[in-house]
C-alpha positions as CSV (number, residue, x, y, z in Angstrom):
1,M,96.5,111.0,-31.1
2,S,94.9,107.6,-30.5
3,A,92.3,107.0,-27.9
4,V,94.7,105.1,-25.7
5,T,97.3,107.8,-25.9
6,S,94.9,110.6,-25.1
7,T,93.4,108.6,-22.2
8,V,96.8,107.9,-20.6
9,V,97.9,111.5,-21.0
10,R,94.7,112.7,-19.4
11,L,95.2,110.1,-16.7
12,K,98.6,111.6,-15.9
13,L,97.3,115.1,-15.9
14,S,94.5,114.0,-13.6
15,L,96.9,112.3,-11.2
16,L,99.1,115.4,-11.0
17,R,96.1,117.7,-10.6
18,N,94.5,115.6,-7.9
19,G,97.8,115.2,-6.1
20,L,98.2,118.9,-5.9
21,R,94.7,119.3,-4.6
22,Q,95.3,117.3,-1.4
23,S,97.1,120.1,0.5
24,G,98.3,123.6,0.2
25,G,101.7,122.6,1.3
26,R,102.0,120.1,-1.5
27,R,101.0,122.8,-4.0
28,A,103.6,125.2,-2.6
29,A,106.3,122.5,-2.7
30,F,105.4,121.7,-6.3
31,V,105.4,125.4,-7.4
32,A,108.7,126.0,-5.6
33,S,110.4,123.0,-7.2
34,A,109.1,124.0,-10.6
35,V,110.3,127.5,-10.3
36,V,113.8,126.4,-9.1
37,A,114.1,123.8,-11.9
38,L,112.9,126.1,-14.7
39,L,115.0,129.0,-13.4
40,F,118.1,126.8,-13.5
41,A,117.2,125.6,-17.0
42,A,116.7,129.2,-18.1
43,L,120.1,130.2,-16.8
44,Q,121.7,127.2,-18.5
45,L,120.0,128.2,-21.7
46,V,121.3,131.7,-21.5
47,G,124.8,130.4,-20.8
48,L,124.7,128.0,-23.8
49,L,123.5,130.8,-26.1
50,A,126.4,132.9,-24.9
51,L,128.8,130.2,-26.3
52,R,127.6,130.9,-29.8
53,G,130.7,131.4,-31.9
54,H,133.1,130.0,-29.4
55,A,135.6,127.6,-30.8
56,H,134.6,124.8,-28.5
57,A,130.8,125.4,-28.2
58,D,130.1,122.2,-30.0
59,A,132.1,120.2,-27.5
60,V,130.1,121.7,-24.6
61,A,126.8,121.1,-26.4
62,L,127.6,117.5,-27.3
63,L,128.8,116.7,-23.8
64,G,125.8,118.4,-22.2
65,T,123.4,116.4,-24.3
66,S,125.1,113.2,-23.3
67,V,125.0,114.1,-19.6
68,L,121.3,114.8,-19.9
69,A,120.7,111.4,-21.5
70,L,122.7,109.7,-18.8
71,G,120.7,111.6,-16.1
72,W,117.5,110.4,-17.7
73,A,118.8,106.8,-17.6
74,V,119.8,106.7,-13.9
75,M,118.0,109.4,-12.0
76,P,114.5,107.8,-12.1
77,L,115.9,104.6,-10.4
78,F,117.3,106.3,-7.4
79,F,115.7,109.7,-6.9
80,P,112.0,110.8,-6.7
81,G,112.2,112.9,-9.8
82,G,111.0,112.0,-13.2
83,D,107.7,110.4,-14.1
84,E,106.2,109.4,-10.8
85,T,102.5,109.0,-11.7
86,L,102.4,106.1,-14.2
87,D,103.5,102.6,-13.3
88,P,102.9,100.1,-16.2
89,T,102.3,97.3,-13.7
90,R,99.1,99.1,-12.7
91,L,97.7,98.6,-16.2
92,V,98.4,94.9,-16.2
93,M,94.7,93.9,-15.9
94,L,93.6,96.1,-18.8
95,P,93.3,94.7,-22.4
96,L,96.1,96.8,-23.9
97,R,98.6,95.7,-26.5
98,P,102.2,96.6,-26.1
99,R,102.6,99.0,-29.1
100,P,99.6,101.3,-28.3
101,L,100.7,101.2,-24.6
102,V,104.3,102.2,-25.5
103,R,103.0,105.1,-27.6
104,A,100.7,106.2,-24.8
105,L,103.4,106.0,-22.1
106,L,105.9,107.8,-24.3
107,A,103.5,110.6,-24.8
108,A,102.7,110.8,-21.1
109,S,106.4,110.9,-20.3
110,L,106.6,114.2,-22.1
111,V,104.3,115.8,-19.6
112,G,105.9,117.3,-16.6
113,I,108.7,119.6,-15.3
114,G,111.5,117.1,-16.2
115,P,110.7,117.0,-19.9
116,L,110.4,120.8,-20.0
117,F,113.7,121.2,-18.2
118,T,115.4,118.9,-20.7
119,L,113.8,120.6,-23.6
120,L,115.2,123.9,-22.6
121,L,118.7,122.5,-22.2
122,L,118.6,120.6,-25.4
123,A,117.4,123.7,-27.2
124,G,120.3,125.7,-25.7
125,C,122.8,123.0,-26.9
126,A,121.4,122.9,-30.4
127,L,121.1,126.7,-30.8
128,S,124.7,127.2,-29.5
129,V,126.0,125.5,-32.6
130,A,123.3,126.5,-35.2
131,H,124.2,129.0,-37.9
132,G,121.9,129.5,-40.8
133,T,118.3,128.7,-41.7
134,G,119.0,125.0,-42.5
135,A,120.7,124.6,-39.1
136,Y,117.7,126.0,-37.3
137,V,115.4,123.7,-39.1
138,T,117.6,120.8,-38.3
139,A,117.7,121.9,-34.7
140,V,113.9,121.6,-34.4
141,A,114.1,118.0,-35.6
142,G,117.2,117.2,-33.6
143,V,116.0,118.6,-30.3
144,S,112.7,116.7,-30.7
145,M,114.5,113.4,-31.5
146,A,117.0,113.9,-28.7
147,L,114.2,114.5,-26.2
148,L,112.3,111.4,-27.3
149,V,115.5,109.3,-27.0
150,C,116.0,110.6,-23.4
151,V,112.5,109.7,-22.5
152,A,112.6,106.4,-24.2
153,L,115.9,105.6,-22.5
154,A,114.4,106.4,-19.1
155,R,111.4,104.2,-19.7
156,T,113.4,101.3,-21.0
157,V,115.7,101.3,-18.0
158,A,112.8,101.8,-15.6
159,T,110.8,99.0,-17.2
160,A,113.8,96.6,-17.1
161,N,114.2,97.3,-13.3
162,V,110.6,97.9,-12.2
163,R,110.6,94.5,-10.5
164,L,114.1,94.5,-9.3
165,L,113.0,95.5,-5.9
166,T,110.3,92.9,-5.5
167,S,112.7,90.1,-4.5
168,R,115.0,90.2,-1.6
169,K,118.1,89.1,-3.5
170,G,117.4,91.5,-6.3
171,R,116.9,94.4,-4.0
172,D,120.1,93.6,-2.2
173,L,122.0,93.6,-5.5
174,A,120.4,97.0,-6.4
175,V,122.2,98.5,-3.4
176,L,125.4,98.3,-5.3
177,S,124.1,100.7,-7.9
178,G,124.5,103.5,-5.4
179,L,128.2,103.0,-5.5
180,V,128.1,103.4,-9.3
181,I,126.3,106.7,-9.0
182,A,128.7,107.9,-6.3
183,I,131.8,107.1,-8.3
184,G,130.3,108.5,-11.5
185,A,129.4,111.8,-9.8
186,Q,132.9,112.0,-8.4
187,L,134.4,111.4,-11.9
188,V,132.2,114.3,-13.2
189,N,133.6,116.5,-10.4
190,F,137.2,115.6,-11.3
191,G,136.5,116.3,-15.0
192,A,135.1,119.7,-14.1
193,Q,138.1,120.5,-12.1
194,R,140.4,119.6,-14.9
195,L,138.5,121.7,-17.4
196,G,138.7,124.6,-15.0
197,S,142.5,124.4,-15.2
198,A,143.1,123.2,-18.7
199,G,140.3,124.9,-20.7
200,L,137.5,123.6,-22.9
201,G,140.0,122.4,-25.5
202,E,140.3,119.2,-23.4
203,L,136.8,118.3,-24.6
204,A,137.6,118.1,-28.3
205,P,138.6,114.4,-28.4
206,V,135.5,113.5,-26.4
207,A,133.3,115.6,-28.7
208,D,134.6,113.8,-31.8
209,V,133.3,110.6,-30.4
210,L,130.0,111.9,-28.9
211,R,128.9,113.5,-32.2
212,W,128.2,109.9,-33.4
213,V,126.6,108.7,-30.1
214,P,122.8,109.3,-29.8
215,P,121.2,111.5,-28.7
216,A,124.2,113.8,-28.9
217,S,124.4,112.9,-32.6
218,A,121.2,114.9,-33.1
219,V,123.0,118.0,-31.9
220,G,126.0,117.0,-33.9
221,A,123.8,117.1,-37.0
222,V,123.0,120.7,-36.3
223,R,126.7,121.5,-36.2
224,S,127.2,119.5,-39.4
225,V,124.5,121.5,-41.3
226,S,126.1,124.7,-40.1
227,E,129.3,123.6,-41.7
228,G,127.6,122.5,-44.9
229,S,128.1,118.8,-44.3
230,Y,124.6,117.7,-45.2
231,G,125.4,114.1,-45.8
232,T,127.1,113.8,-42.4
233,A,124.1,115.5,-40.8
234,A,121.7,113.1,-42.4
235,A,123.7,110.1,-41.2
236,Q,123.8,111.5,-37.6
237,L,120.0,112.1,-37.6
238,L,119.4,108.6,-39.0
239,L,121.7,107.2,-36.2
240,C,119.6,109.0,-33.6
241,A,116.4,107.7,-35.2
242,A,117.7,104.2,-35.2
243,A,118.6,104.4,-31.6
244,L,115.1,105.7,-30.8
245,G,113.6,102.8,-32.7
246,L,115.8,100.3,-30.9
247,L,115.0,101.7,-27.5
248,V,111.3,101.6,-28.2
249,A,111.6,98.0,-29.4
250,V,113.5,96.9,-26.3
251,W,111.1,98.8,-24.1
252,A,108.1,97.1,-25.8
253,R,109.6,93.7,-25.3
254,G,110.4,94.4,-21.6
255,L,106.9,95.8,-21.1
256,T,105.4,92.6,-22.6
257,R,107.5,90.4,-20.3
258,L,106.7,92.6,-17.3
259,M,103.0,92.5,-17.8
260,T,102.7,88.8,-18.6
261,S,105.2,87.2,-16.2
262,P,104.3,86.4,-12.5
263,D,105.2,88.9,-9.9
264,G,108.2,88.0,-7.8
265,S,106.3,88.9,-4.6
266,T,104.2,85.8,-5.1
267,L,107.3,83.6,-5.1
268,Q,108.9,84.8,-1.8
269,A,110.3,82.2,0.5
270,A,111.7,82.2,4.0
271,E,115.3,83.1,4.0
272,P,117.9,81.5,6.3
273,G,119.0,83.8,9.1
274,A,115.9,86.0,8.8
275,R,115.6,86.1,12.5
276,D,119.1,87.3,13.1
277,R,119.5,90.7,14.9
278,P,120.2,93.7,12.6
279,A,123.8,94.1,13.6
280,G,125.1,91.0,15.2
281,G,124.7,91.2,19.0
282,L,124.2,94.9,19.0
283,G,120.7,94.5,20.2
284,R,121.9,93.3,23.6
285,L,123.9,96.6,24.0
286,L,120.9,98.9,23.4
287,P,119.2,100.6,26.3
288,A,116.2,99.1,28.0
289,G,112.7,100.4,27.5
290,R,111.0,102.1,24.6
291,T,114.2,103.8,23.5
292,G,116.0,100.5,23.0
293,T,113.0,99.0,21.2
294,V,112.8,102.0,18.8
295,M,116.6,101.8,18.1
296,D,116.4,98.1,17.5
297,R,113.5,98.5,15.0
298,S,115.3,101.3,13.2
299,L,118.5,99.2,12.9
300,R,116.4,96.3,11.5
301,Y,115.0,98.6,8.8
302,I,118.5,99.6,7.8
303,W,119.6,95.9,7.7
304,R,116.6,94.4,6.1
305,D,114.6,96.9,4.1
306,P,116.2,97.1,0.6
307,K,115.3,100.7,-0.1
308,T,116.6,101.9,3.3
309,K,119.7,99.8,2.8
310,A,120.3,101.3,-0.7
311,A,120.0,104.8,0.7
312,W,122.4,104.1,3.5
313,V,125.0,102.4,1.2
314,T,124.8,105.4,-1.2
315,S,125.3,107.9,1.6
316,L,128.1,106.0,3.1
317,A,129.9,105.6,-0.3
318,I,129.5,109.3,-1.3
319,G,130.4,110.5,2.2
320,L,133.7,108.7,1.9
321,I,134.4,109.1,-1.8
322,V,134.1,112.9,-2.1
323,P,136.7,113.8,0.6
324,V,139.1,110.9,-0.1
325,F,139.1,111.3,-3.9
326,N,139.7,115.0,-3.6
327,A,142.5,114.3,-1.1
328,L,144.1,111.8,-3.5
329,Q,144.1,114.5,-6.2
330,G,145.9,116.9,-3.9
331,T,143.2,119.6,-4.4
332,G,141.0,118.6,-1.5
333,S,140.4,120.4,1.8
334,I,140.1,118.8,5.2
335,Y,136.7,120.5,5.5
336,F,135.4,118.1,2.8
337,A,135.3,115.5,5.6
338,C,132.1,117.3,6.8
339,F,130.4,115.9,3.7
340,A,130.1,112.5,5.4
341,A,128.1,114.0,8.2
342,G,125.9,115.8,5.8
343,M,125.2,112.8,3.7
344,L,124.5,110.6,6.7
345,G,122.3,113.2,8.4
346,I,119.9,113.1,5.4
347,Q,118.9,109.6,6.6
348,M,117.0,111.3,9.5
349,Y,114.6,112.9,7.0
350,N,111.2,111.3,6.4
351,Q,111.6,108.8,9.3
352,F,108.0,107.8,9.2
353,G,107.9,107.2,5.5
354,Q,109.9,103.9,5.8
355,D,107.1,102.6,8.1
356,T,104.5,103.0,5.3
357,S,101.1,101.8,6.4
358,A,102.6,100.0,9.4
359,F,103.0,103.4,11.0
360,W,99.6,102.8,12.6
361,M,101.3,100.5,15.2
362,V,103.7,103.3,16.1
363,A,100.8,105.8,16.2
364,M,98.9,103.5,18.6
365,A,101.8,103.7,21.1
366,I,102.0,107.5,21.0
367,A,99.6,109.1,23.5
368,S,101.4,112.3,24.3
369,P,104.2,114.6,23.1
370,R,106.5,112.8,25.6
371,D,105.9,109.5,23.8
372,A,106.6,111.2,20.4
373,Y,109.8,112.6,21.8
374,V,111.0,109.2,23.0
375,E,110.1,107.7,19.6
376,L,112.0,110.4,17.7
377,R,114.9,110.2,20.2
378,G,115.2,106.5,19.7
379,R,115.3,106.9,15.9
380,A,118.0,109.6,16.2
381,L,120.1,107.5,18.5
382,A,119.9,104.6,16.1
383,L,121.3,106.8,13.3
384,L,124.0,108.0,15.7
385,V,125.2,104.4,16.3
386,I,126.3,104.4,12.6
387,T,126.8,108.1,11.7
388,L,128.9,109.2,14.6
389,P,131.8,106.7,14.3
390,Y,131.6,106.8,10.5
391,A,131.9,110.6,10.3
392,T,134.8,110.4,12.7
393,L,136.5,107.8,10.7
394,V,136.1,109.7,7.4
395,T,137.5,112.8,9.1
396,V,140.5,111.0,10.5
397,V,141.2,109.3,7.2
398,T,141.0,112.6,5.3
399,T,143.2,114.3,7.8
400,A,145.8,111.5,7.5
401,M,145.8,111.7,3.7
402,L,146.3,115.5,3.8
403,G,148.7,115.4,6.8
404,D,146.9,118.4,8.4
405,W,146.5,117.0,12.0
406,A,146.4,120.4,13.6
407,R,142.9,121.0,12.1
408,L,141.5,117.6,13.1
409,P,139.7,118.9,16.3
410,E,138.0,121.8,14.5
411,V,136.8,119.6,11.6
412,L,135.5,117.0,14.0
413,G,133.6,119.8,15.8
414,L,132.1,121.1,12.6
415,S,131.1,117.6,11.6
416,F,129.4,116.9,14.9
417,A,127.6,120.3,14.8
418,L,126.4,119.6,11.2
419,L,125.2,116.1,12.1
420,G,123.3,117.5,15.1
421,A,121.7,120.2,12.9
422,M,120.7,117.5,10.3
423,L,119.1,115.3,13.0
424,A,117.2,118.3,14.4
425,T,115.8,119.5,11.0
426,G,115.3,115.8,10.0
427,A,113.0,115.2,13.0
428,W,111.0,118.4,12.3
429,T,110.6,117.7,8.5
430,S,109.6,114.1,9.3
431,A,106.7,115.4,11.3
432,R,105.9,118.4,9.0
433,F,106.5,116.9,5.5
434,P,106.0,113.1,5.7
435,Y,105.7,111.2,2.4
436,S,105.3,107.5,1.4
437,I,108.1,105.2,0.2
438,P,106.4,102.6,-2.0
439,Q,107.5,99.1,-1.2
440,E,107.0,97.8,-4.7
441,G,108.5,99.2,-7.8
442,H,111.5,101.4,-8.4
443,K,110.1,104.7,-7.2
444,N,111.3,106.2,-3.9
445,V,108.3,108.5,-3.5
446,A,104.5,107.8,-3.9
447,P,102.8,109.4,-6.9
448,G,102.1,113.1,-6.3
449,Q,104.6,113.5,-3.5
450,G,107.8,114.0,-5.4
451,S,107.9,117.8,-5.1
452,L,107.0,117.4,-1.4
453,A,110.0,115.1,-0.9
454,W,112.4,117.4,-2.7
455,I,111.4,120.6,-0.8
456,S,111.5,118.7,2.5
457,I,115.1,117.4,1.9
458,F,116.6,120.6,0.4
459,G,114.7,122.9,2.7
460,G,115.9,120.9,5.7
461,M,119.5,120.9,4.4
462,V,119.5,124.7,4.0
463,A,118.0,125.1,7.5
464,A,120.7,122.8,8.9
465,A,123.4,124.9,7.3
466,L,121.9,128.0,8.8
467,L,121.7,126.3,12.2
468,C,125.4,125.6,12.0
469,A,126.2,129.3,11.4
470,P,127.4,130.0,15.0
471,V,130.0,127.2,14.9
472,I,131.0,128.1,11.3
473,T,131.4,131.7,12.4
474,L,133.5,130.8,15.4
475,T,135.7,128.6,13.2
476,I,136.3,131.4,10.7
477,W,137.0,133.9,13.5
478,L,139.6,131.6,15.2
479,N,141.4,131.0,11.9
480,V,141.7,134.6,10.9
481,S,142.3,136.2,14.3
482,A,145.8,136.6,15.6
483,G,146.7,133.8,18.0
484,G,143.4,132.0,17.2
485,D,145.1,128.9,16.0
486,A,146.0,128.0,19.5
487,W,142.4,127.8,20.5
488,T,140.9,125.9,17.5
489,W,141.0,122.7,19.6
490,L,138.0,124.2,21.6
491,L,135.9,123.7,18.5
492,L,135.7,119.9,19.1
493,P,133.9,120.2,22.5
494,V,132.0,123.2,21.4
495,G,130.8,121.5,18.2
496,A,129.9,118.3,20.0
497,A,128.0,120.2,22.6
498,Y,126.3,122.4,20.1
499,G,125.3,119.4,18.0
500,A,123.9,117.5,21.0
501,G,122.0,120.6,22.1
502,I,120.5,121.5,18.8
503,T,119.4,117.9,18.3
504,A,117.6,117.8,21.6
505,I,115.9,121.1,20.8
506,G,114.8,119.8,17.3
507,L,113.4,116.6,18.8
508,R,111.4,118.5,21.4
509,L,110.0,120.9,18.8
510,A,109.1,118.1,16.5
511,A,107.4,115.9,19.2
512,P,104.3,118.0,19.8
513,R,103.7,118.3,16.0
514,T,104.1,114.5,15.7
515,A,101.7,113.7,18.5
516,A,99.1,116.2,17.3
517,H,99.1,115.0,13.6
518,L,99.3,111.2,13.8
519,P,96.3,110.6,11.5
520,E,97.7,113.0,8.9
521,I,101.2,111.4,9.0
522,L,99.6,107.9,8.7
523,T,97.6,109.1,5.6
524,A,100.7,110.6,4.0
525,V,103.0,107.6,4.5
526,S,100.4,105.1,3.5
527,K,100.1,106.3,-0.1
528,G,101.5,104.3,-3.0
């Protein structure tokens, strides 16, 4: 290993280690995330090994490898997973040539939970189709090559887009990528439903194509060796190696351009209409006093901040696509409409992270738990301005498509209760687990805070589901009890009242914590 490579790998390990030393909560979040990810990977590995000998095991292995590669290509751009500690733009002032830097960053990318997770799944895919000593030897080379292709693909895409968010127009265009992810996820869902009814044989035509598409071709080579087709296996491995070389070359070229061209942030200019209000004349309709000011500021963030806007567009798109697409297939349920409330409620999480270092101005205006409560209440009301009518619209549209108008009141009640629970847990996690959202670059979480972000979001979502248990229990009881259908309309006022009440309780519980830990929150959201 060259001096540059070893130095960069040690740098990543040091950044990870120092990030975990900052607090016990961060260490706990990292360990919990690692355990969950590795446990899931281990279960998938066992499932893939169980497919050995199945007629369509190769189809599952090839498709699984391709999905992994696709995940590596898109996930680092929109989610806080992946390599969050090394940004090549931070090395721009160092006398490093592209090729040594590419080797170093590629080696550093192999350190972490993500690469280990991918390695386990790739090993499962390869072993599920391996039969014989030659196939096992080929599996070692194929898995290694497939992992390198996944990492290089992620680095190439990330490098090409690392400055996409540094210009206003480029960041606004990036918002549309959320729609691509939403539609792609839904297509995967539809495919899984079709396989559940038609069987794995439906994957055979896709597998015939994927066996020649890197990195799945590396797993296809293992299958070919198992069948005695050594020439085909060699061609598939060479194809994967060529793809790896091409990705590295494109990555090196993009890295050179990235580290030698001027930063778009130095070329910013005033844009027409920058002084417009965030939502037309909505500002005039907001309440007076601090509550209206906080709501106005939050709406401006949604309208102007590219990363906040991207998160909102993605949530709005997925919240509509999931129930509507399922309804179009005829397999959906009216209860899928609650998905919109859940996706939009996530926007309440990490409220202070979007302020970044400017949170000090908010902190200066908070002198008591009452001030913190008004601040959190204003932010929650700003979200309700968008989420409440949108969740209602999605529910009505889904109901109209399914023609199940009798269940509209109960689904609306469930949506309102879920939204209230999400706002409550979002306020609490914003005060308890704040993390920074870097303004520059493509990462949504500052280095060392990725695990903290994941545990905050998923922990809050689980807590919100538990808080909705009374309304869910009441819904089930009314639907299964004799004569209960006549009273399901009560779920609308009950759900709305429950959501409002749980939101108020959550805000009041989060306010003292916010007021007492303003310096810690400022430190957490100012990183990156």
